ZABARO-255202 format. One record per residue (C-alpha): residue in one letter; x, y, z. Coordinates in steps of 0.5 Angstrom, whole numbers, plus 500, padded with zeros to 3 digits. Layout:
BEGIN
AXYZ ...
//
This chain:
BEGIN
D712600457 Y720601455 R722606448 V728607445 Q728613442 R732617437 N732625436 G725625439 Q722619435 T720612438 L725607434 V723600439 M717600444 G713595448 F711592454 F713587459 S711581460 Q705581466 N707573467 P710573474 E715567472 K718573466 M717579470 W721584467 A721580459 F719583453 D712581451 P713579444 E706580442 N707587444 H714589442 R714594436 D721595432 Y719601428 Q727601425 A727593423 D720594419 M722601415 Q723600408 I726606403 A724607396 G727613392 G724618387 D727624383 H725629389 Y723624395 R726619399 F719614401 Y720611408 L715605409 H713605417 G710597417 V706598411 Q706594405 F704596398 S705592391 D710595386 A704598382 E702601388 M709604391 T709606383 R703610383 I705614389 R711616387 Q709618380 H703621384 H708626388 E713627383 A708630378 K704635384 F711636385 R713639378 Q706642378 I707646384 S715648382 E713650375 F707655379 L712657383 G718658379 L722655382 K728652377 S734650382 A735644384 Q730642390 D732638396 S729631397 I724630401 D723625406 Y716622406 H714617411 I708613410 F705610416 G700604416 S696606422 F695613426 E697609432 D704608429 K705614427 G703618433 L708613437 V714614432 T713622432 G708624437 N704626432 T697623430 D695628425 L693625418 T698628415 H704634418 I711636416 D717638419 A720644415 E727643419 K728636417 N725637410 A719632411 I713629411 Y709624415 S703621413 V698615414 I695611408 R690606410 D683602408 G678609408 I683615409 R689617405 G694623408 D698623401 D693628398 F699633396 C697638401 S703638406 D707636400 A705643397 R705647405 L713645405 L715647399 L711654401 R715654407 N722652405 H721658399 F717664401 G717663409 E710664413 A704667409 G703674411 K695671412 T695664414 V689663410 L693664404 E698658406 I692653408 G688655401 L694655396 S696648399 I689645399 Y689648392 F693643389 S691637392 E687632390 N681628392 W681632399 H677628404 E676624398 K670628394 G676634393 Y676641397 R671645391 Y666640393 W666641400 A666648400 A660647396 R656643401 L659648407 W656654403 D650651400 S648649408 G650656410 N656654414 A661658410 A666663415 P665670415 L672673411 A674677416 E675670420 M678667415 L683673415 D684673422 N690669423 E689667431 Q681665429 I683661423 A689657428 Q683655433 D678654427 S675647425 P681643420 L675640417 V671647415 M677652414 P681648408 P676648403 L673655405 A680657404 G682653398 S676656395 F678663396 V685662394 A682659387 Y678666387 L684670388 L687667383 D682668378 V682675380 W689677381 G693673377 K698668379 Q704673380 Q699678384 F697672388 L705671390 D707679390 R702680396 Y703672399 K707675405 T706681406 W698683404 Q694687410 P687688407 T683695408 A675693410 A673696404 E678691401 I675685405 A668687403 K669687396 L673680396 E668677400 A662679395 G666676389 W668670394 H660669395 W659669387 H664664387 L662659392 A655659389 Q658658383 L661651386 A654649389 N650650382 E656646379 F656640385 R648640386 G647634382 Q652631386 M650633393 A643631391 A645624390 D649624396 R644625401 A639620398 S644615399 F646617406 P646610410 K640610415 F640608422 G637600421 D633597426 F633595433 R640597435 K644594441 G650599442 F655601447 C657608450 F665606447 A669611451 H676613450 E680610455 G687612455 Y691618453 Q698615451 I696614444 Y697606444 N691605449 G686611446 Y681610441 L686609434 S690603438 R690596437 K687595444 S681599442 D680596436 A681589439 A676591444 L671593438 A671587435 K670584442 L663588442 A661586436 E663578438 M658579444 G653581439 G653589439 N650592433 A653600435 V657604439 S657612440 I663616440 T665622444 P670627443 F670633448 S671640449 F671644455 M668649459 R671652465 D665656468 P658654466 G655661466 K660664462 P660663454 A667661452 F670658445 L669651445 R676648443 F677642438 S681636442 S687635438 G692632443 S696626440 G693622446 S686625446 E679624442 N682628436 D679628430 E683622427 S682617434 V675619433 I675617425 H679611426 S674608431 A668610427 L670607420 T674600425 A667600428 K663600421 S668595418 L665590423 G658591421 M656597427 S652604426 V656609429 M654615433 L658621434 K656624440 P661631441 H660632449 I662639452 W665637459 L665642465 G671644471 G671646478 G665640480 S660642475 W657638470 P654639463 G647640465 D649647470 I650651463 H646657463 M647663461 Q646670464 S643674459 D641674452 A647677450 D651671453 W646666450 Q647668443 Q654668444 F654661447 F651658441 N655662436 N660658440 Y657652439 H655652432 R662653430 W664647434 M658643432 R659644425 H666641425 Y662634427 A657635423 L662636416 M666629420 A659625420 E658628412 M665626411 Y666619413 Q658617412 I657616420 D650615421 V648618427 L650625430 C647626436 V647634438 G645638445 V644631449 E648634455 L644641456 A639640460 K637648461 
//
């Protein structure tokens, strides 16, 4: 392949022809000029850059007005009265294009130094729920929070329709299913950074909403950078936060019951494929056009189901270890799994989500066997934390089947 880059971002890329008569010529079907495809739309506090995505005038106006209104809301909350620098807001139509241009395939991310946000908007998933805007404003004007949970929580507090139903709904689902994380873990900056990017944000948002009720806005902002709670304070706040979560669960009880009743059922006989992630360079992995074409071919052949497999890793089959989530831009990360699942469903396929532990050192997952009851307990604590993430993902995107523990033979 060939690439033209500036300041670490890809402007042009493509592949050379495989035709023996045109060796080293650009393949026109695989040539992408991201600079030429870019359009710019302005606003009071934003410059919107559209990368290979088209919006009607009405939709672009709606996007602009939505962000400007939320910008004014958080600016008023934070007491920002002076003129603000315009935010460069880059919108991509696919995870693949966002990843190839920026090297980051997350649904949305910020670059505080450039005062820029990069998001994906496509059918079935949107990255413009304002979480990133709020986080960028917080970083610019307050720096990093003393406790990361406060930055995550306040950012999502200002979001709109986070993962379609809103953070309050998902916090209620987690609480109602017994999956709320201990507050001490959420207040541990290292722990929350390693934990699920689907589980922790709605819980953090609900915790910040509770703190704002208890402390008030000014005390919250005064403590934002320096707060170091004692064990006694954590225990008291956790009890109050749990009451807050229980109230949320009661509020959403009817909607949660209706959603469980309407969840898609795995239909008749399935003719399926194990759909493997084949490449780690973005353009050849789960979220690529090549992957979409492969799924379309499987559907043409009569396939009506696929399994999609994100991996975690253990070095030693006899020792419990924290099970990390795939997060590299070319890996089986959340966005790539979600993209493949949505693409398969759009082709009429059922989807099985099959999280899998990979072993190093010549071992295979069937070798996993702990040496003591305490180690088994730790292993299953880690496994629960890891699988909880994918169970929530399956709920959020109505993935038909979640496969649990298939690789664990002992």
